[in-house]
matplotlib code that plots the C-alpha trace (Angstrom):
import matplotlib.pyplot as plt

x = [-70.7, -68.4, -68.1, -67.2, -64.7, -63.1, -63.2, -61.2, -58.7, -59.9, -58.0, -58.7, -59.5, -58.5, -59.2, -56.3, -56.8, -57.8, -58.8, -56.5, -57.0, -55.2, -56.7, -55.1, -55.8, -54.0, -52.6, -51.9, -52.1, -53.7, -53.4, -54.2, -51.4, -50.3, -47.1, -45.2, -43.3, -42.1, -40.0, -39.5, -39.1, -38.2, -39.7, -39.6, -42.5, -41.2, -41.1, -43.7, -44.2, -44.7, -46.8, -47.7, -49.2, -50.7, -53.3, -53.6, -50.3, -50.3, -48.0, -48.8, -47.3, -45.2, -45.2, -43.7, -40.4, -40.2, -37.6, -35.0, -35.8, -32.5, -31.2, -31.5, -35.3, -35.7, -33.7, -35.6, -34.4, -35.8, -34.9, -36.5, -37.3, -39.9, -41.1, -42.3, -43.4, -39.8, -37.3, -36.7, -35.5, -33.4, -32.9, -30.7, -30.8, -29.6, -28.0, -30.0, -29.7, -31.9, -32.1, -33.6, -35.8, -35.4, -38.4, -37.4, -37.7, -34.4, -33.8, -31.9, -32.8, -34.0, -34.5, -35.2, -36.8, -34.7, -35.7, -34.8, -37.0, -34.4, -33.8, -30.8, -30.4, -29.0, -28.3, -27.4, -23.8, -24.5, -23.4, -25.4, -25.8, -25.8, -22.9, -23.1, -22.6, -19.4, -19.9, -16.8, -13.9, -10.5, -9.8, -12.9, -14.9, -18.6, -19.3, -23.0, -23.7, -27.1, -28.4, -26.6, -28.4, -31.8, -31.6, -29.9, -31.2, -34.3, -37.7, -39.9, -43.1, -44.5, -48.3, -50.4, -51.5, -54.2, -54.8, -57.7, -57.0, -59.5, -60.3, -61.3, -58.2, -56.8, -53.1, -52.0, -48.7, -46.7, -45.6, -42.6, -42.9, -40.3, -40.9, -38.9, -39.4, -38.1, -37.5, -37.2, -36.3, -36.1, -33.0, -31.6, -31.9, -31.7, -29.5, -32.6, -35.0, -37.9, -39.9, -39.8, -41.8, -41.9, -43.3, -43.4, -44.2, -44.1, -41.5, -43.3, -41.5, -43.6, -42.4, -43.7, -45.0, -48.2, -50.6, -52.0, -48.4, -47.3, -45.7, -45.2, -42.1, -42.8, -43.2, -45.6, -44.8, -42.3, -42.1, -43.5, -44.0, -47.3, -47.8, -48.5, -51.2, -50.6, -50.9, -51.5, -49.8, -47.8, -50.1, -53.1, -51.5, -50.8, -54.5, -55.5, -53.1, -54.5, -58.0, -57.0, -54.1, -54.0, -51.0]
y = [-20.9, -20.0, -23.6, -24.9, -22.0, -23.0, -26.8, -25.9, -23.5, -20.5, -17.2, -14.7, -13.8, -10.6, -9.8, -8.1, -5.6, -6.2, -9.8, -11.7, -13.0, -14.4, -16.9, -18.2, -21.2, -22.5, -25.1, -23.6, -20.4, -20.1, -17.0, -16.3, -16.1, -18.6, -20.3, -23.4, -24.2, -27.0, -26.5, -26.9, -23.5, -22.6, -19.3, -17.6, -19.6, -22.8, -25.2, -25.2, -26.9, -24.7, -26.1, -24.2, -26.4, -23.7, -22.1, -21.4, -20.8, -23.1, -23.1, -26.0, -25.7, -28.8, -28.5, -32.0, -30.5, -27.8, -29.8, -29.0, -25.2, -23.4, -19.8, -17.2, -17.8, -14.5, -16.2, -17.7, -20.7, -22.9, -25.9, -26.4, -24.5, -22.0, -20.9, -17.4, -15.6, -14.9, -16.9, -19.8, -19.5, -22.6, -22.6, -24.7, -23.4, -19.8, -20.1, -19.4, -18.9, -17.1, -18.2, -15.8, -17.4, -16.4, -14.1, -12.0, -8.5, -6.5, -2.7, -1.7, 2.0, 5.3, 8.0, 11.6, 14.4, 17.3, 20.9, 20.7, 17.8, 15.2, 12.4, 11.4, 7.7, 6.0, 2.4, -0.7, 0.3, 3.3, 5.6, 8.5, 7.9, 11.8, 13.1, 16.7, 16.5, 15.4, 12.0, 11.4, 13.5, 13.4, 10.0, 8.7, 8.3, 9.2, 12.5, 12.6, 13.9, 12.2, 14.4, 17.6, 17.1, 16.4, 19.8, 22.0, 20.6, 18.7, 19.6, 20.9, 22.7, 24.1, 24.2, 24.7, 21.8, 21.3, 18.8, 18.4, 16.9, 14.7, 17.8, 19.7, 21.9, 22.5, 22.7, 24.8, 23.9, 24.3, 21.1, 21.0, 18.2, 16.2, 13.1, 10.0, 6.7, 3.1, 0.0, -3.6, -6.7, -10.3, -10.9, -13.9, -12.2, -8.5, -7.9, -8.8, -5.6, -7.9, -8.9, -5.8, -3.6, 0.4, 2.9, 6.7, 8.9, 12.1, 12.9, 15.4, 17.6, 19.9, 23.2, 22.0, 18.8, 17.4, 15.0, 14.1, 13.7, 17.2, 19.1, 15.6, 13.9, 11.5, 14.3, 14.7, 14.0, 16.1, 14.1, 11.2, 9.6, 8.9, 6.9, 8.8, 7.1, 6.9, 10.3, 12.0, 15.4, 15.6, 18.4, 16.1, 13.1, 15.8, 16.7, 13.0, 12.4, 15.7, 13.8, 10.3, 10.1, 10.3, 11.0]
z = [79.6, 82.4, 83.6, 80.1, 79.8, 82.9, 82.2, 79.0, 80.6, 78.7, 79.6, 77.2, 73.4, 71.5, 67.8, 66.0, 63.2, 60.4, 60.5, 63.1, 66.5, 69.6, 72.0, 75.3, 77.3, 80.2, 78.1, 74.7, 72.8, 69.1, 66.9, 63.1, 60.3, 57.7, 57.6, 58.5, 61.6, 63.9, 67.0, 70.7, 72.2, 75.9, 77.1, 80.4, 81.6, 80.3, 77.3, 74.5, 71.3, 68.3, 65.7, 62.5, 59.6, 57.4, 59.7, 62.8, 64.8, 67.9, 70.9, 73.3, 76.6, 78.1, 81.6, 82.4, 80.9, 83.6, 85.5, 82.6, 82.7, 83.6, 84.2, 83.0, 82.7, 80.5, 77.6, 74.7, 72.9, 70.4, 68.2, 64.9, 61.8, 60.7, 57.3, 56.6, 53.6, 52.3, 54.6, 56.5, 60.3, 61.5, 65.3, 67.7, 71.2, 71.2, 67.7, 64.7, 60.8, 58.4, 54.9, 52.5, 49.8, 46.2, 46.1, 49.1, 48.3, 48.6, 48.1, 45.0, 44.6, 46.1, 43.6, 44.3, 42.1, 41.5, 40.9, 37.3, 36.7, 36.7, 38.9, 41.3, 42.2, 45.2, 44.6, 46.4, 45.9, 48.0, 45.3, 44.2, 40.4, 39.1, 37.1, 38.1, 41.7, 43.6, 45.2, 47.2, 48.9, 47.9, 49.1, 47.6, 50.7, 50.9, 52.6, 53.0, 49.5, 49.1, 52.1, 50.8, 47.3, 49.1, 51.2, 48.3, 44.9, 45.5, 44.0, 46.9, 47.6, 51.0, 51.6, 54.5, 56.6, 59.0, 61.8, 64.1, 67.4, 69.2, 71.5, 68.6, 68.3, 64.9, 64.4, 61.8, 60.0, 57.0, 55.2, 52.7, 50.1, 48.2, 45.8, 46.3, 44.4, 45.7, 43.8, 45.1, 43.3, 44.2, 46.2, 44.3, 40.9, 41.8, 38.8, 36.6, 35.8, 36.6, 38.7, 40.7, 42.9, 42.6, 45.2, 44.7, 47.5, 48.9, 51.7, 54.2, 56.6, 59.0, 60.5, 64.1, 65.8, 64.6, 66.4, 69.8, 71.3, 70.3, 73.2, 75.2, 76.0, 73.1, 70.7, 67.9, 64.2, 62.4, 59.1, 57.3, 53.9, 52.0, 48.8, 45.6, 43.3, 39.7, 37.9, 41.2, 41.9, 45.3, 46.6, 46.0, 47.9, 50.9, 51.0, 50.8, 53.8, 55.5, 55.3, 56.2, 58.3, 62.2, 64.2]

ax = plt.figure().add_subplot(projection="3d")
ax.plot(x, y, z, "-o")
ax.set_aspect("equal")
plt.show()
């Protein structure tokens, strides 16, 4: 088996979560993933031919082109095109252009639940859509009103939160919750109400660092978001995060 691997130029294989892989040979690299691409690529180690016709993704090394490799070697260049889920990448040397396809998702709205049960909306125009709060200064320039409203007028609750480290130590924290909702639409027809995607989540702020990196130079988690399920209360989402999430 080792002799066959050596004859094929096998280097290594790695599985990627949840169902991906990457396999390297001395002459090519293979990886999982759907897409379409065709290009000549110049990497630090030399030229490669990128071929992606559905599945899998392939880079074939072209050592006979090494004579045209030039400085700086760490610069990546490519000539060709790549089609991804929602955009097309066109490349010519160091230049490139990205063309968004009609169904590319674009953000149009973030909404925040207020203490009185109403919502305030930040839209693509970067204006808070709520008449009872000043939105601009005297020169009609934004002055951070969204964050002011979030700190002073948002609905919030504070609950105890426990996190168990791998060592068995239990961190006791207080978690302050807010509720947000975000909406995305197709970029080319963002002015239409459909199709769209809506995500409602809790915004969580801890009163101290949480997780394995707490106290280190990298620091633990001090805030995060977690999706709300339909008809789920914010505190129930927090308890689900407490049971499921690792920091």
